[in-house]
N, C-alpha and C positions, 0 to 999 in steps of 0.2 A: 703406342704400339699401329697406331692409325698411320703415323707422320712418316713412319719406317714403310708400310707400305704405299703409301703416296709417292715416297722415292723409288721405292722399288718399280714402281711402274712407271716414273720418268726416265730412271735408269733402263729398263727396256723396249722403250719407245726414241731414246736419243740416237742407238745405230741406225735406226731407218729414216732418218732426215734426209728427204731429196726421194724418197722411196714413194711408189705408189700404194696407197691403201683406201681400205673399202671400210664406211663407219657403217655400223647401224644404230640408230637412235631413238629413244624414246620421244614419241612426238606429243603424247598425251591423248586420253582418251580413247584409248587402243590400237593406237596408230605408231605404226614403226617407220622411220624414213632412212631410206638406204643413200649415200651419198658416195662418191669417188672421188680422189685427187691425191694430190700430192704431199707428204707431212713436211709442211715448209720448215718449223721453227717450234723449239723445245724450251720453255722459260720455267721461272720455278714453280709458277702456280698453275699454268695453261700451257697447250699445245695449237700450235696452229695449223690449219689445213687450207691450202689453195684448191678449190674445187676446179671438178671440169668445166668449163664454161658452154659447153652445148648441151648440159644437164642442168644445171642450175641458172638459178638468177642472181645467186649471192657470187664475190668472188673468193671470200675467205669467210671460214667461221673458225669459231675457237672451242674449246672444250676445257674443262678442269680434269685434273687427273682423278678427282675426287667422283666424277661423272663414271669412269671406269670402275672405281671402287665399289659404287652404288648401283652398279651394272645397268645407268643408264643409258651408257654409250657401250658398243663395243667394235673395237677397232681390228680389222683383220690385215696382215703386209700381204702384198702380192710381189711375186717376184717377176723376172722379165718379160716373160711368154705371158702373163697377166693371169697367172694360177694363183689361188690361195697359198700363202706360204706360213705362216703364223697370227695367230690369234692372242691378241694382249686383253688379257682379262685377269684378274685379282680372284 
């Protein structure tokens, strides 16, 4: 059951490769980290996000699909005008 859920999350992210996304991640100890960037690539177990340079010290971050499944990470896809379009979650 969980493997199918992870595959569904991967399939829902694949059409948005190359688009701007917003990430909201659990940073631990009641901290929430919000980042924005471009969904660069999807792999069988992880997806890569190229972060906006002016906001972050890291160039790229990766998260697993299990992070979305366990609600550790929330992904929101933005449209061309910068408005929120869709939230990827399980």
